[in-house]
Structure formats: C-alpha cells, structure tokens
N, C-alpha and C positions, 0 to 999 in steps of 0.2 A: 976460352971463352964460351957461350953458350949463341947459336944461332938465336937470332933475331928474325919471326914472317915477318914483321910489320903487323898493321889494321889485315885481318881477314877472318874466314870463316872455319867452324872447325876441321870443318871434310875439309875443308882445300887444303889446313895446314896439315891433315893427315895424308893427304893422297899422295905427297910425294916418299913418303915413309916406308910404305909396303908399295909392291905389287900388286893390286886389290883384288885384280879378275881373276875366278874359280875360288878364290882362299873361305874355308871354312873360320868364319866369326861370331865370337863372343863380345854381345855387348852389354856387359855387367853392370847394371844400377838404370838399366835404359830406359825408365818414364816412358811419354808416349814412344819413343821408340825414331825418335826426328832423325836421330845418328845412324843408326841401322841402316830405314830405309833410303842417305845421301850414302852410304855404304853400298847395299847392294848397287845405288843406280852407279860403279863404278867395277860392279861386276863379282862381288862378294855375293856370298851364302851367308848370314845373318840370322844367326839364334839371341835372341832379347829375351833378360832375364830381372823381374825389376821384384822388390821386398813387397813394396807397398802393396797390401790386398784390393785396398782402393784403385791405383792405378791401375791394378793389375785387371781388374773387374773392364775397368776402361776399355783395355787393350781387348782381353778378349770381343767383344763388344763392335771394334773399330770395325773399317774395311779391311781386308785383309792384301797385303802388296807382296809383289810376283818377290824370290829370294829372303823374305823377314818373316822369320818365327816367333811370337810373344808369349813368354810364359812368366811364371810365377814362381819368384825365386829367392831367398838369400847369399851373397853373395859370396859366404862362407862354408856355404851346403849348396852344388851345383849338381843338377842328373843330363850331368856328362858321364861320357866312358874318357877312361885320361889317355892323355897322349895320343889326342882325336881329334883339335884345332890346331890351326893358322894362327891365329892372330887373337890375343885377349884384350877387349877393351873397357878401361872403366876408365867416364868422362861428368868429373862433376861430381862423382859418388862414391873415389875413395874415401870422404872426410861425413859422409855421412852411415857408413860403416861405424857399429859401436864401439871404443875406442878398444877394447878389450879380446874385439873379433877382427881386429883391422890384418895381424899379423894370420889369423888363420886363412881369410879374403882371399889374400893374396898367396900363401900356399894352394889354394884350388886354384889360380892361376895356372901356375905352374906343374899344377897337377893334370888339368884337361889338357897343355901344351904339345906338341906335340919338339920332338928333340931338336930342332930348327923353329920355331914357335915362336913370335915375337910376341909383347907385355909393352900395350899403352896406356899410363898413366895420364890424363890430362886434371888438372889441380887447379883453381881460382889463386891468385897472387892473393891475398888479405889488404895490402895497399890500395887493389882500386879503387877509382870512384867508387865501378859498384856498391864493391864491399864495404867503402864507409859508408852506402847513400843507409844501406841494410843494417847495418852495426848496432845502431840504438834499440832495433827491435828485433834482431836475430844477430847473434854478433856470436862467427865461428872461427873465430878465431883462436883458441884450443884445439878442436877435431881436427882443424885446420891442419895446423903445427902437429898435432898425434898423426895424419897420416902421412904427412913428409917424413917422418921419425920410422914410419914403419918401414918407408919404401929407403931407405939408405941404410934398413936393417938386408935390404933385399939383392943391394947390389953384390953381394959374396956370390950368390946363386945365379950369375950368369956370367958372361963372360965379355960382355960390354955393358955398358949405361952410357945413354948417350940425355942431356938437357934441351932443347930446344924454346923458346918462347915465341906469345905470339900474341895479339888483342883483338878480342869481340868487343861488339857495342850492344850496350844494352839502350831499348829505345821505348821509348811512352809518348801518346799524347797531350796526357795531362797528367794530373799527380792519380785523380779516382782511378785514371785505367791500370794508373802502376798498382794499386793499392790493391786494386782488383783482382791482378797477376797475381800477387803476392800472397793475397789471402787462397785461391784460386789450387795454392799446391796442398793436396794430402798430405805429400811425406814431411812435413813442416806442420807443427803447431801454431800458426800465424794467424793472430782476428785482428780485423780491421781499427780497434783503440787502441794496439801497442802501436801503429804508421802516424795516427794520427795524433803527432804529436809537434810542437816548434822547430826542433830541430830536423827530425826527419822531412818537413816543410822546407825550411832555409836551404837543404842538403840539397833536395829533389829541384828547387829552382836557379842553381847554381847551376845545374847541366840545362838551360834554355838554352835554345839553341834554334835557327831560321824558321824550321818543321817541327818544333815540338821540343824535346827532350835530348836530351845524350850522356849515357856512363858509360865511359870505356873499363874493361873488363880483362887487363895481363894474362892470360894463361901461360902455367907449364907445361910441358909434355918431358915424363919420363919413358927413355924406349930400353928398355931388354931385352935385349939378343941370343940367342944360341945357347940354350940350360948348357950350365955348366954339370 
C-alpha cells in the first residue's frame, strides 16, 4: 500500500526521499522557481527550466538566489549533458507537456540522469477539492490521465518505482483573490469570465473556513530509482 504523508508541503514531502545536500538537480517545468529555491535550501544545486516564455522572462528578471539558476526550455529538449545530474523533478508539470511529447519528456529525464539518478514526478489527483473547484473552467481530467499513462510506461526502464501520497492545501482570502490568482498564470489561457459562474462560486463558498477558504489537493509522488 502506498505511503501517505498526510497534510504537508511539497518540499517536506520530498525532504526524506533524497539526500539533497550536494546534489545536482533539475526542476523541469519550474514555474517561478519556488520548489527549486526550497530544494536549494536543503543543500542542492538546482537548475530550473520553464517552457512558458512569459514566465521565463519573469524568471530572468527576478532576483538571483544562491544555488538556483532558471532558464527557458521545454521538458522534451533540455540543454543539459547526458548522465550529468542526480535528480530530475517534474512537479505538477508533466500533464502540461503536450500528450504526444510526454514520452519524449520522460526520455529526456532518463538521458540526463546519472546511472544512480532519481526521477521524481509530482502529480495532483483529479478528485481533490481544488481540482474539482477549477474543473468547470479548467478541466485537466484528460491530460492528467495521459500523464499517468506515460508514467506507467516508464516502470520497466528503472529498477524500482515507489508511490507516495500527501496533501497540500490551497488557501484564498476571497473569491476575487482566487480569481486573480488563476487568471495570473500565463501558462494557462484562463480568463475571468470563465471563472465567474454560479457553479464555481458555489464550490468556492463550500470551502469557507474560519480564516478564509481552504481546498485540499491530494498529490501523488512517483519515485523512479536506478536506471536499468
């Protein structure tokens, strides 16, 4: 039975899976680089790659962080030498890769890993409260299923595969704050009008807690170790 780590953060879920100190790490589909900064805080040297040109430009303009470099590149074509990194992480990013390129993206991860490297894939479960909240205007059911199918095809290429679960929490102060956050993601084509519908407003209100609004987001971690 898969291990369940309970309610925690991404970096805390990952902390015990690898001895991060001194490791060369790729954060593929890094977004603004938050996870990469957290992993650098554990002692890793992190290179983050973001395919979205808008976010990549923001990353270039952002203040530098020790141990982290951010660049623009797609998951299926990484400007990295073969067999050169210890860990590759794709956090919430594999399902954003075009379906016909998912296998290529995972092949790239295998290419750049050392012989004893580790591939870590973090994917949200479609049945979580947050996923169901956004489903009326941003339905990722198909692309997430395609990502899991691509992952299943990787098992024979590694010596071991383990699966763990944990839960993150999405919090917002108000419906407007939630809407602004969703519209502000340049790698998705979400517009305010698609969010402003009764079904979404009702689902959002169902998440009311004492200090705002809270929605759980169950997460799956696939851990692939030791290239066969």
